[in-house]
C-alpha positions as CSV (number, residue, x, y, z in Angstrom):
1,M,-17.0,-122.8,-23.1
2,T,-19.9,-124.7,-21.5
3,R,-17.9,-124.9,-18.2
4,L,-17.3,-121.1,-18.3
5,R,-21.0,-120.4,-18.8
6,S,-21.9,-122.7,-15.9
7,L,-19.3,-121.0,-13.7
8,S,-20.6,-117.6,-14.7
9,R,-24.2,-118.6,-13.8
10,C,-23.1,-119.9,-10.4
11,L,-21.2,-116.7,-9.6
12,C,-24.2,-114.6,-10.6
13,S,-26.6,-116.6,-8.5
14,L,-24.2,-116.4,-5.5
15,S,-24.0,-112.6,-5.9
16,L,-27.8,-112.2,-6.0
17,A,-28.1,-114.5,-2.9
18,M,-25.7,-112.2,-1.0
19,L,-27.7,-109.0,-1.7
20,P,-29.5,-107.7,1.3
21,V,-33.2,-108.5,1.4
22,L,-35.1,-105.1,1.2
23,A,-38.3,-105.0,3.2
24,P,-41.2,-103.2,1.5
25,A,-41.4,-99.5,2.5
26,A,-43.9,-98.9,5.4
27,A,-46.9,-96.8,4.6
28,P,-46.8,-93.4,6.3
29,E,-48.9,-93.1,9.4
30,P,-52.1,-91.1,8.8
31,A,-52.2,-87.7,10.4
32,A,-54.1,-87.6,13.7
33,P,-57.4,-85.8,13.3
34,L,-57.9,-82.4,15.0
35,I,-60.6,-82.7,17.7
36,M,-63.1,-79.9,17.6
37,G,-65.2,-79.4,20.7
38,A,-69.0,-78.8,20.4
39,N,-71.8,-78.5,22.9
40,A,-74.6,-79.5,20.6
41,D,-75.0,-82.5,18.4
42,D,-75.7,-82.8,14.7
43,S,-79.4,-83.0,15.2
44,S,-79.7,-79.6,16.8
45,F,-80.2,-76.5,14.7
46,I,-77.0,-74.6,15.4
47,G,-75.0,-77.7,16.0
48,G,-76.0,-79.1,12.6
49,W,-75.2,-75.8,10.9
50,T,-71.8,-75.2,12.4
51,R,-70.8,-78.8,11.8
52,K,-71.6,-78.6,8.1
53,I,-69.4,-75.5,7.9
54,H,-66.5,-77.1,9.7
55,R,-66.7,-80.4,7.7
56,E,-66.4,-78.5,4.4
57,A,-63.7,-76.2,5.7
58,F,-61.4,-79.0,6.9
59,R,-62.1,-81.0,3.8
60,R,-60.9,-78.1,1.7
61,M,-57.8,-77.7,3.9
62,Q,-57.2,-81.4,3.7
63,V,-56.9,-81.6,7.4
64,P,-58.5,-84.6,9.2
65,M,-61.0,-83.5,11.9
66,E,-63.4,-85.1,14.3
67,F,-66.0,-83.6,16.7
68,T,-66.3,-84.3,20.4
69,Q,-69.4,-83.3,22.3
70,A,-69.8,-82.1,25.9
71,P,-71.5,-79.3,27.9
72,L,-69.9,-75.9,27.5
73,K,-68.2,-75.9,30.8
74,R,-66.6,-79.3,30.1
75,I,-65.5,-78.1,26.7
76,S,-63.8,-75.1,28.3
77,L,-61.9,-77.4,30.7
78,M,-60.8,-79.6,27.8
79,A,-59.5,-76.5,26.0
80,E,-57.5,-75.5,29.1
81,Q,-56.0,-79.0,29.5
82,G,-55.2,-79.1,25.7
83,T,-57.2,-82.3,25.1
84,I,-59.1,-80.6,22.2
85,D,-57.7,-78.7,19.3
86,G,-60.5,-76.1,18.8
87,E,-64.1,-75.1,19.3
88,L,-66.8,-74.5,16.7
89,S,-68.1,-71.1,17.8
90,R,-67.5,-68.8,20.8
91,A,-68.0,-65.1,21.7
92,P,-65.0,-62.7,22.1
93,A,-65.2,-62.9,25.9
94,Y,-64.2,-66.5,25.6
95,G,-60.9,-65.7,23.9
96,A,-60.1,-63.1,26.6
97,A,-60.7,-65.8,29.3
98,H,-58.8,-68.5,27.5
99,P,-55.5,-67.3,26.1
100,E,-54.6,-70.8,25.1
101,M,-57.3,-70.5,22.4
102,L,-56.7,-68.4,19.2
103,L,-59.5,-66.6,17.4
104,V,-60.2,-67.5,13.8
105,D,-61.3,-64.1,12.8
106,V,-64.4,-64.9,10.7
107,T,-67.9,-64.3,12.1
108,L,-70.1,-67.3,11.7
109,M,-73.2,-65.5,13.1
110,E,-74.1,-63.0,15.7
111,A,-75.7,-63.9,19.0
112,S,-77.3,-62.1,21.9
113,F,-77.4,-63.0,25.6
114,S,-80.9,-62.5,27.0
115,I,-83.2,-62.9,30.0
116,Y,-86.2,-65.1,29.4
117,T,-89.3,-65.7,31.6
118,A,-92.4,-67.9,31.4
119,K,-94.6,-64.9,31.0
120,P,-94.2,-61.1,30.4
121,M,-93.1,-58.9,33.3
122,P,-94.2,-55.4,32.3
123,A,-92.4,-53.7,35.2
124,V,-89.1,-55.4,34.6
125,G,-86.8,-53.9,32.0
126,R,-83.3,-54.4,33.4
127,L,-81.3,-56.7,35.6
128,E,-81.5,-54.3,38.6
129,D,-85.3,-54.8,38.6
130,L,-84.9,-58.5,38.9
131,R,-82.2,-58.2,41.5
132,D,-84.2,-55.8,43.7
133,K,-87.1,-58.3,43.8
134,G,-85.4,-60.4,46.4
135,N,-87.8,-63.3,46.0
136,L,-87.0,-64.0,42.4
137,Q,-84.8,-67.0,41.5
138,G,-82.7,-67.1,38.3
139,A,-81.0,-69.8,36.2
140,Y,-78.4,-69.7,33.4
141,T,-76.6,-72.1,31.2
142,R,-73.3,-73.1,32.7
143,G,-70.4,-72.0,30.6
144,V,-72.2,-69.2,28.7
145,L,-69.9,-66.4,29.8
146,G,-72.2,-63.7,28.5
147,C,-74.6,-64.8,31.3
148,E,-72.2,-65.9,34.0
149,N,-70.1,-62.8,33.9
150,V,-73.1,-60.5,34.3
151,L,-75.3,-62.4,36.7
152,Q,-72.8,-63.7,39.2
153,P,-71.7,-60.3,40.5
154,M,-75.3,-59.1,40.8
155,F,-77.0,-62.0,42.5
156,A,-76.3,-64.0,45.6
157,P,-75.3,-67.7,44.9
158,N,-78.6,-68.9,46.5
159,R,-80.6,-67.0,43.9
160,L,-78.8,-68.5,40.9
161,T,-78.8,-72.0,39.5
162,A,-76.4,-73.2,36.7
163,V,-78.0,-75.7,34.4
164,P,-76.4,-77.8,31.5
165,S,-78.5,-76.4,28.7
166,A,-81.3,-74.2,27.6
167,K,-83.6,-77.3,27.6
168,N,-83.1,-77.5,31.4
169,G,-83.5,-73.8,31.9
170,L,-86.9,-73.8,30.0
171,A,-88.0,-76.8,32.1
172,M,-87.2,-74.8,35.3
173,L,-89.2,-71.9,34.0
174,A,-92.1,-74.2,33.1
175,I,-92.4,-75.7,36.5
176,G,-91.8,-72.6,38.5
177,H,-88.3,-73.5,39.8
178,A,-86.9,-70.4,38.2
179,D,-88.4,-67.0,37.6
180,F,-86.0,-66.0,34.9
181,F,-83.4,-67.7,32.7
182,C,-80.3,-66.5,30.8
183,D,-78.8,-68.0,27.7
184,S,-77.5,-67.1,24.3
185,S,-79.8,-66.8,21.4
186,T,-78.1,-69.8,19.7
187,G,-78.7,-72.0,22.8
188,M,-82.4,-71.0,22.9
189,L,-82.7,-71.6,19.1
190,N,-81.4,-75.1,19.6
191,A,-83.9,-75.7,22.4
192,L,-86.9,-74.2,20.7
193,K,-86.3,-75.9,17.4
194,A,-86.1,-79.3,19.0
195,D,-89.2,-81.5,19.1
196,G,-89.6,-81.0,22.8
197,G,-89.0,-77.3,22.5
198,R,-91.7,-76.8,19.9
199,K,-94.3,-78.6,22.1
200,G,-93.1,-77.0,25.4
201,L,-92.9,-73.6,27.0
202,Q,-92.5,-70.7,24.5
203,A,-90.4,-68.4,26.7
204,H,-90.9,-64.7,26.7
205,K,-87.7,-62.6,26.2
206,L,-87.5,-59.7,28.7
207,F,-84.4,-58.0,27.4
208,D,-80.9,-58.5,26.1
209,L,-77.7,-58.1,28.1
210,G,-75.9,-55.7,25.9
211,P,-75.4,-55.7,22.1
212,K,-75.1,-58.7,19.9
213,V,-71.6,-60.4,19.7
214,A,-69.8,-62.2,16.9
215,L,-69.5,-66.0,17.2
216,S,-66.3,-67.4,15.6
217,P,-64.3,-70.6,15.7
218,Y,-61.2,-70.9,17.9
219,L,-58.1,-73.1,17.6
220,H,-55.6,-74.1,20.2
221,K,-52.4,-72.1,20.1
222,R,-50.4,-75.2,19.0
223,H,-52.2,-74.9,15.7
224,A,-51.3,-71.2,15.2
225,A,-50.0,-71.8,11.7
226,L,-53.4,-73.2,10.7
227,V,-55.4,-70.1,11.9
228,P,-54.9,-67.9,8.8
229,V,-55.5,-70.8,6.5
230,F,-58.7,-71.7,8.3
231,A,-59.8,-68.0,8.2
232,A,-59.2,-67.7,4.5
233,T,-61.1,-70.9,3.8
234,L,-64.1,-69.8,5.8
235,K,-64.1,-66.4,4.1
236,Q,-64.1,-68.1,0.7
237,M,-67.0,-70.4,1.8
238,K,-68.9,-67.4,3.1
239,A,-68.4,-65.5,-0.2
240,E,-69.7,-68.5,-2.1
241,G,-73.0,-68.4,-0.1
242,L,-72.4,-71.7,1.7
243,F,-73.2,-70.4,5.2
244,E,-76.7,-69.3,4.0
245,R,-77.2,-72.5,2.0
246,Y,-76.3,-74.7,5.0
247,W,-78.6,-72.6,7.2
248,L,-81.6,-73.3,4.8
249,E,-80.7,-77.0,4.6
250,V,-80.7,-77.3,8.4
251,E,-83.9,-75.2,8.7
252,K,-85.6,-77.5,6.3
253,Q,-84.5,-80.6,8.2
254,S,-85.6,-79.2,11.5
255,S,-89.0,-78.0,10.4
256,P,-92.0,-80.2,11.6
257,P,-93.8,-82.1,8.9
């Protein structure tokens, strides 16, 4: 009996030794984050506001997301090349010019495209007045299509200068290197809310280039399935009053002591 028990134990040990060694299951690779292009950083007024909205929206959708920052023109090139997955806010003309980007049909805010000067020009009320004064030099923020598409057909290249941001345009007005400057109201708000903007030139708005336009997020077409989910999430956040709450939070942070 003892010998049978010993033999049984040996056979059992041998069987266990012959079982394949199973490696622990590998943890699944984390999903790659979506890269959202932005032309303003977290410290700017509109940049801080739109980033708050997007962080909360992607958290609710449980989709990892990161921001990348570059000038508007560079962001547009990145969208064309497919190296970013979306943009925080653009006007409708942007979608028409970039079919690879799909509109997320929720208005974050409205913006206008306007002409600014260092001081009032009572005799100037339209672009034709600026154009007909052949000695006037203009500037606009590169990549702001609401300015580019209107100014470029009307003014000779030697009368227009493209600058990276509203900060640069205001500086050109201040030192007399430009007589007028075109940008979006959001770009100007970022510049004027910044420390340097509050202490620098307070530009005079001559007129708007047409009515206000809606600013909305865009996603690359490879994320078409996410577009309706993103839109529904933003609509819910808007209904909860989060857009207004975030605006007040950023306004409080940007106010001077």
